[in-house]
N, CA, C and O of each residue as an XYZ file, in Angstrom:
536
protein
N      -8.842     23.448      1.748
C      -8.182     22.404      2.070
C      -6.496     22.662      2.324
O      -5.824     23.480      1.696
N      -5.939     21.654      3.523
C      -4.807     21.848      4.164
C      -3.874     21.112      3.028
O      -4.109     19.956      2.679
N      -2.798     21.885      2.486
C      -1.606     21.429      1.706
C      -0.776     20.896      2.345
O      -0.527     21.687      3.255
N      -0.055     19.868      2.473
C       0.753     18.614      2.656
C       2.024     19.093      2.459
O       2.315     19.103      1.263
N       3.182     19.628      3.431
C       4.620     20.037      2.877
C       5.132     18.771      3.988
O       4.870     18.403      5.133
N       6.226     18.294      2.605
C       7.507     17.004      2.880
C       7.741     17.164      4.259
O       7.632     16.141      4.934
N       8.069     18.323      4.895
C       8.505     18.316      6.315
C       7.583     18.144      7.317
O       7.909     18.166      8.504
N       6.456     17.973      6.936
C       5.121     17.681      8.001
C       5.194     15.957      7.753
O       4.676     15.284      8.644
N       5.809     15.228      6.592
C       5.882     13.790      7.094
C       6.937     13.101      7.911
O       8.068     13.464      8.232
N       6.382     12.206      8.112
C       7.886     11.420      9.214
C       7.828     10.409      9.211
O       6.979      9.602      9.590
N       9.467     10.290      8.431
C       9.525      8.531      8.439
C      10.271      8.106      9.732
O      11.160      8.727     10.315
N       9.641      6.750     10.096
C      10.041      5.983     11.043
C      11.462      4.662     10.754
O      11.150      3.606     10.204
N      12.755      4.877     11.137
C      13.643      4.401     10.780
C      13.866      3.031     11.787
O      13.728      3.143     13.005
N      14.207      1.799     11.180
C      14.359      1.121     12.248
C      15.373      0.210     11.838
O      15.398     -0.510     10.840
N      16.273      0.357     12.826
C      17.707      0.220     12.320
C      18.436     -0.249     13.935
O      18.164      0.401     14.944
N      19.314     -1.382     13.964
C      19.972     -1.961     14.798
C      21.267     -0.842     14.804
O      21.582     -0.016     15.661
N      21.745     -1.096     13.778
C      23.115     -0.977     13.539
C      23.533      0.779     13.755
O      23.206      1.549     12.852
N      24.096      1.198     14.713
C      24.128      2.619     15.109
C      24.899      3.769     13.902
O      24.552      4.927     13.672
N      25.775      3.161     13.414
C      26.229      3.673     11.992
C      24.962      4.442     11.078
O      24.589      5.602     10.898
N      24.514      2.965     10.585
C      23.400      2.923      9.515
C      22.384      3.749      9.843
O      21.750      4.402      9.014
N      22.170      3.759     11.152
C      20.913      4.426     11.343
C      21.542      5.965     11.700
O      21.234      6.781     10.832
N      22.133      6.367     12.497
C      22.590      7.874     12.161
C      22.640      8.412     10.929
O      22.119      9.489     10.636
N      23.416      7.516      9.977
C      23.362      7.963      8.365
C      21.803      8.160      7.984
O      21.302      9.268      7.790
N      21.279      7.237      7.923
C      19.886      7.207      7.671
C      19.130      8.361      8.005
O      18.373      9.005      7.279
N      19.526      8.598      9.577
C      18.621      9.921     10.101
C      19.099     11.392      9.343
O      18.319     12.303      9.067
N      20.735     11.391      9.050
C      20.943     12.445      8.422
C      20.867     12.819      7.059
O      21.018     13.950      6.596
N      20.605     11.709      6.427
C      19.987     11.476      4.981
C      18.358     11.818      4.743
O      17.829     12.419      3.808
N      17.906     11.356      5.654
C      16.341     11.949      5.804
C      16.232     12.926      5.830
O      15.840     13.556      4.847
N      16.575     13.556      7.134
C      15.943     14.805      8.134
C      16.143     16.121      7.358
O      15.819     17.245      7.743
N      16.898     15.691      5.881
C      17.418     17.207      5.290
C      15.942     17.742      5.125
O      15.633     18.886      5.459
N      15.023     16.804      4.569
C      13.545     17.213      3.900
C      12.340     16.652      5.015
O      11.342     17.363      5.137
N      12.423     15.528      5.732
C      11.428     14.994      6.409
C      11.362     15.186      8.457
O      12.398     15.366      9.097
N      10.539     15.131      8.856
C      10.646     14.686     10.320
C      10.995     12.932     10.167
O      10.498     12.089      9.420
N      12.056     12.831     11.212
C      12.348     11.845     10.833
C      12.391     11.178     12.719
O      12.959     11.917     13.523
N      11.859     10.002     13.186
C      12.190      9.178     14.389
C      12.814      8.017     14.148
O      12.462      7.298     13.212
N      13.958      7.656     15.085
C      14.587      6.218     14.891
C      14.185      5.412     15.824
O      13.878      5.988     16.868
N      14.068      4.173     15.818
C      14.550      3.372     16.834
C      15.586      2.091     15.970
O      15.911      1.646     14.869
N      15.762      1.958     17.454
C      17.124      0.713     17.414
C      16.920     -0.725     17.388
O      17.791     -1.593     17.441
N      15.627     -0.874     17.297
C      15.151     -2.577     17.312
C      13.462     -2.680     16.896
O      12.764     -1.682     17.071
N      13.073     -3.498     16.535
C      11.501     -3.759     16.074
C      10.970     -3.664     17.535
O      10.354     -2.621     17.315
N      10.768     -3.854     18.551
C      10.338     -3.733     19.667
C       9.799     -2.087     19.835
O       8.657     -1.633     19.900
N      11.072     -1.449     19.872
C      10.741      0.283     20.175
C      10.139      0.742     19.277
O       9.638      1.843     19.506
N       9.934      0.186     18.002
C       8.760      0.548     16.831
C       7.819      0.244     17.146
O       6.915      1.036     17.412
N       7.721     -1.080     17.225
C       5.885     -1.331     17.996
C       5.133     -0.244     18.929
O       4.056      0.349     18.873
N       6.144     -0.273     19.740
C       5.622      0.700     21.086
C       5.588      2.029     20.375
O       4.695      2.765     20.795
N       6.387      2.563     19.332
C       6.157      4.082     18.927
C       4.671      3.849     18.421
O       3.708      4.543     18.746
N       4.652      2.876     17.664
C       3.504      3.148     16.797
C       2.175      2.548     17.820
O       1.092      2.967     17.411
N       2.097      1.890     18.732
C       1.047      1.822     19.644
C       0.523      3.238     20.325
O      -0.613      3.623     20.601
N       1.777      3.830     20.474
C       1.364      5.042     21.359
C       0.583      6.036     20.319
O       0.537      7.220     20.652
N       0.116      5.744     19.387
C      -0.841      6.535     18.460
C       0.084      7.312     17.436
O      -0.263      8.393     16.961
N       1.173      6.750     17.152
C       2.245      7.621     16.046
C       1.915      6.813     14.452
O       1.580      5.682     14.098
N       2.169      7.876     13.906
C       1.712      7.240     12.344
C       2.654      7.562     11.464
O       2.054      8.292     10.675
N       3.984      7.454     11.031
C       4.982      7.615      9.952
C       4.298      7.663      8.614
O       3.581      6.677      8.446
N       4.302      8.164      8.024
C       4.233      8.394      6.147
C       4.938      7.035      5.682
O       4.335      6.178      5.036
N       5.902      6.955      5.965
C       6.566      5.536      5.720
C       8.013      5.107      6.589
O       8.760      5.921      7.130
N       8.152      3.945      6.573
C       9.212      2.981      7.173
C      10.100      2.349      6.712
O       9.852      1.438      5.921
N      11.539      2.699      7.129
C      12.849      2.167      6.687
C      13.051      1.152      7.659
O      13.230      1.433      8.844
N      13.031     -0.195      7.161
C      13.224     -1.335      7.956
C      14.085     -1.874      7.518
O      14.027     -2.304      6.366
N      15.572     -2.084      8.583
C      16.285     -3.476      8.515
C      15.808     -4.821      9.115
O      15.134     -5.073     10.114
N      16.297     -5.481      8.316
C      15.635     -6.752      8.463
C      16.380     -7.759      9.767
O      15.738     -8.421     10.583
N      17.670     -7.667      9.698
C      18.199     -8.360     10.669
C      18.936     -7.611     11.588
O      19.958     -6.935     11.480
N      17.618     -8.087     13.234
C      18.006     -7.278     14.294
C      17.846     -8.257     15.137
O      17.212     -9.304     15.004
N      18.643     -7.736     16.281
C      17.952     -8.876     17.514
C      16.872     -8.304     18.234
O      16.612     -7.101     18.245
N      16.212     -9.243     18.869
C      14.870     -9.347     19.763
C      13.798     -9.545     18.346
O      13.622    -10.422     17.500
N      13.375     -8.546     18.568
C      12.182     -8.493     17.232
C      12.468     -7.853     15.743
O      12.246     -6.694     15.392
N      13.058     -8.997     14.915
C      13.842     -8.608     13.674
C      12.493     -8.213     12.641
O      11.293     -8.438     12.799
N      13.106     -7.649     11.722
C      12.175     -6.381     10.528
C      11.222     -7.646     10.160
O      10.011     -7.454     10.271
N      11.664     -8.905      9.738
C      10.172     -9.961      8.949
C       9.404     -9.951     10.149
O       8.325     -9.400      9.933
N       9.525    -10.340     11.337
C       8.035     -9.914     12.568
C       7.613     -9.271     12.339
O       6.425     -9.366     12.031
N       8.426     -7.879     12.315
C       8.018     -6.534     12.930
C       6.980     -6.177     11.519
O       5.837     -5.726     11.581
N       7.743     -6.521     10.281
C       6.347     -6.248      9.435
C       5.212     -7.114      9.245
O       4.207     -6.848      8.586
N       5.445     -8.108      9.841
C       4.452     -9.290     10.145
C       3.544     -8.721     10.954
O       2.375     -8.899     10.611
N       3.768     -7.965     12.116
C       2.806     -7.716     13.331
C       2.294     -6.251     12.091
O       1.305     -6.153     11.364
N       3.139     -5.575     12.248
C       2.074     -4.540     11.264
C       1.382     -4.432     10.379
O       0.584     -3.502     10.272
N       1.543     -5.481      9.423
C       0.415     -5.558      8.318
C      -0.837     -6.131      8.869
O      -1.915     -5.697      8.464
N      -0.783     -7.051      9.744
C      -1.754     -7.212     10.386
C      -2.394     -6.546     11.259
O      -3.213     -7.155     11.948
N      -2.204     -5.221     11.446
C      -2.557     -4.013     12.515
C      -3.617     -3.821     11.679
O      -3.606     -4.059     10.472
N      -4.391     -3.457     12.212
C      -5.641     -2.430     11.344
C      -5.184     -0.778     10.442
O      -5.347     -0.277      9.330
N      -4.541     -0.426     11.767
C      -4.551      0.943     11.047
C      -2.737      1.405     10.709
O      -2.253      2.499     10.420
N      -2.100      0.077     10.897
C      -0.509      0.620     10.318
C      -0.231     -0.154      8.842
O       0.761      0.016      8.133
N      -1.576     -1.207      8.523
C      -1.395     -1.794      7.905
C      -0.799     -1.362      6.315
O       0.085     -1.945      5.687
N      -1.583     -0.156      5.899
C      -0.801      0.815      4.721
C       0.369      1.471      4.627
O       0.725      1.712      3.473
N       1.156      1.872      5.595
C       2.134      2.211      5.734
C       2.865      1.865      4.725
O       2.822      0.647      4.554
N       3.562      2.451      3.936
C       4.637      1.928      2.678
C       6.006      1.753      4.131
O       6.235      2.239      5.238
N       6.556      0.804      3.240
C       7.742     -0.001      4.065
C       9.166      0.058      2.724
O       9.069     -0.465      1.614
N      10.426      0.851      3.255
C      11.241      0.531      2.603
C      11.887     -0.858      3.192
O      12.088     -0.758      4.402
N      12.168     -1.808      2.779
C      13.058     -2.938      3.654
C      14.709     -2.814      3.236
O      15.000     -3.129      2.082
N      15.419     -2.518      3.836
C      16.930     -2.880      4.030
C      17.374     -4.011      4.255
O      17.062     -4.521      5.331
N      18.080     -4.628      3.493
C      18.760     -6.058      3.878
C      19.782     -6.295      3.363
O      20.172     -5.763      2.324
N      20.398     -7.162      4.029
C      21.715     -7.474      3.772
C      21.632     -8.766      3.449
O      22.648     -9.410      3.188
N      20.265     -9.366      3.425
C      20.077    -11.110      2.980
C      20.150    -10.859      1.556
O      19.867     -9.798      0.999
N      20.637    -12.151      0.906
C      20.220    -12.186     -0.350
C      20.010    -13.446     -0.860
O      20.468    -13.904     -1.907
N      19.067    -14.142      0.188
C      18.642    -15.338      0.287
C      16.984    -15.259     -0.360
O      16.179    -14.549      0.242
N      16.658    -15.817     -1.269
C      15.785    -15.187     -2.136
C      14.192    -15.795     -1.172
O      13.110    -15.208     -1.140
N      14.490    -16.882     -0.605
C      13.231    -17.490      0.328
C      12.798    -16.358      1.473
O      11.635    -16.140      1.814
N      13.656    -15.868      1.852
C      13.346    -15.172      2.824
C      12.468    -13.828      2.717
O      11.631    -13.286      3.439
N      13.278    -13.447      1.012
C      12.795    -11.806      0.500
C      11.227    -12.510      0.274
O      10.174    -12.144      0.796
N      11.360    -13.179     -0.292
C       9.754    -13.728     -0.852
C       8.507    -14.028     -0.002
O       7.299    -14.022     -0.238
N       9.407    -14.342      1.285
C       8.046    -14.630      2.536
C       8.014    -13.270      2.987
O       7.364    -13.279      4.033
N       8.394    -12.096      2.719
C       7.839    -10.513      2.999
C       6.813    -10.390      2.539
O       6.656    -10.712      1.361
N       5.769     -9.890      3.282
C       4.383     -9.229      3.240
C       4.849     -7.956      2.621
O       4.954     -7.128      3.526
N       5.173     -7.442      1.469
C       5.467     -6.323      0.931
C       4.353     -6.349      0.046
O       3.892     -7.345     -0.512
N       3.917     -5.054     -0.046
C       2.649     -4.795     -1.102
C       3.216     -3.817     -2.488
O       4.434     -3.646     -2.532
N       2.636     -3.385     -3.247
C       2.923     -2.673     -4.400
C       3.580     -1.580     -4.259
O       4.366     -1.221     -5.136
N       3.315     -0.639     -2.796
C       3.850      0.566     -2.100
C       5.188      0.591     -1.555
O       5.748      1.620     -1.177
N       5.676     -0.552     -1.527
C       6.975     -1.114     -0.939
C       7.895     -1.199     -1.678
O       7.653     -1.371     -2.873
N       9.326     -1.104     -1.197
C      10.238     -1.352     -1.863
C      11.421     -2.027     -0.817
O      11.402     -1.816      0.395
N      12.396     -2.828     -1.462
C      13.288     -3.415     -1.363
C      14.989     -2.990     -1.902
O      15.388     -3.087     -3.062
N      15.813     -2.506     -0.700
C      17.243     -2.434     -1.040
C      18.373     -3.308     -0.491
O      18.169     -3.507      0.706
N      19.157     -3.727     -0.796
C      20.258     -4.656     -0.577
C      21.108     -3.478      0.331
O      20.968     -2.255      0.355
N      22.016     -4.347      1.041
C      23.029     -3.645      1.880
C      24.324     -4.081      0.913
O      24.382     -5.151      0.308
N      25.177     -3.213      0.893
C      25.252     -1.618      0.655
C      24.363     -1.041     -0.338
O      24.367     -1.516     -1.473
N      23.652     -0.135     -0.061
C      22.793      0.364     -0.834
C      23.471      2.040     -1.365
O      24.259      2.736     -0.724
N      22.888      2.323     -2.641
C      23.624      3.663     -2.856
C      22.174      4.604     -2.343
O      21.051      4.282     -2.731
N      22.460      5.994     -1.266
C      21.914      6.277     -0.781
C      21.177      7.501     -1.761
O      20.233      8.091     -1.236
N      21.510      7.839     -2.939
C      20.583      8.511     -3.818
C      19.535      7.816     -4.075
O      18.377      8.226     -3.996
N      19.890      6.726     -4.398
C      18.754      5.706     -4.998
C      17.527      5.618     -3.909
O      16.372      5.505     -4.321
N      17.759      5.662     -2.790
C      17.475      5.572     -1.727
C      16.309      6.266     -1.338
O      15.140      5.974     -1.090
N      17.291      7.685     -1.375
C      16.425      8.787     -1.264
C      15.547      9.152     -2.051
O      14.577      9.811     -1.679
N      15.781      8.709     -3.512
C      14.714      9.120     -4.445
C      13.397      8.383     -4.312
O      12.229      8.774     -4.297
N      13.987      7.138     -4.216
C      12.972      6.095     -4.012
C      11.800      6.476     -2.689
O      10.606      6.556     -2.977
N      12.226      6.673     -1.388
C      11.769      7.658     -0.647
C      10.679      8.559     -1.150
O       9.459      8.443     -1.036
N      11.421      9.507     -1.748
C      10.955     10.837     -2.234
C       9.387     10.165     -3.311
O       8.229     10.517     -3.089
N       9.771      9.273     -4.314
C       8.938      8.841     -5.280
C       7.344      8.351     -4.252
O       6.212      8.709     -4.578
N       7.677      7.461     -2.983
C       6.936      6.841     -2.513
C       5.805      8.007     -1.759
O       4.608      8.147     -2.010
N       6.744      8.830     -0.666
C       5.874     10.106     -0.392
C       5.365     11.213     -1.494
O       4.284     11.681     -1.136
N       5.693     11.597     -2.354
C       5.204     11.828     -3.201
C       3.716     11.483     -3.634
O       2.725     12.212     -3.678
N       3.860     10.270     -3.909
C       2.632      9.172     -4.189
C       1.600      9.319     -3.065
O       0.401      9.165     -3.297
N       2.002      9.575     -2.019
C       1.302      9.558     -0.845
C       0.715     10.570     -0.453
O      -0.261     10.492      0.293
N       1.289     11.900     -0.956
C       0.768     13.050     -0.996
C      -0.247     13.053     -2.051
O      -1.338     13.422     -1.615
N      -0.245     12.835     -2.980
C      -0.945     13.175     -4.135
C      -2.156     12.092     -3.902
O      -3.101     12.193     -4.685
N      -2.222     11.039     -2.875
C      -3.318     10.132     -2.700
C      -3.908     11.088     -1.563
O      -5.131     11.161     -1.446
N      -3.425     11.510     -1.081
C      -4.279     12.723      0.363
C      -4.998     13.768     -0.011
O      -6.005     14.239      0.519
N      -4.166     14.251     -1.377
C      -4.925     15.401     -1.962
C      -6.126     15.463     -2.464
O      -6.559     16.530     -2.898
């Protein structure tokens, strides 16, 4: 049986704000492979090209295909629906948050977020993913 290393896991970051996207890349690439897309359409095309990340960090408020619509499309996909997602949102509107198709494997962070808490949550989710694969 092949053992999986954390550096073998890819995180897809979907964030339109350049500073936040670069910060998340820098934070996550210390231990994980990172792919970043600046909008939901770029992320959809990357997934449709046959890529499968271990986790997605997803901004909700983006031009074009926003985070909610991206998440809805992903959850309707046969092969991508089980990918864990951490939603990062500046929204404090409960109705918007309630309408998100989140699963028990997903998480939600409000902006501004604590980088250490986010990193710990990513590690927890990915450690659980590795345990499930073994």
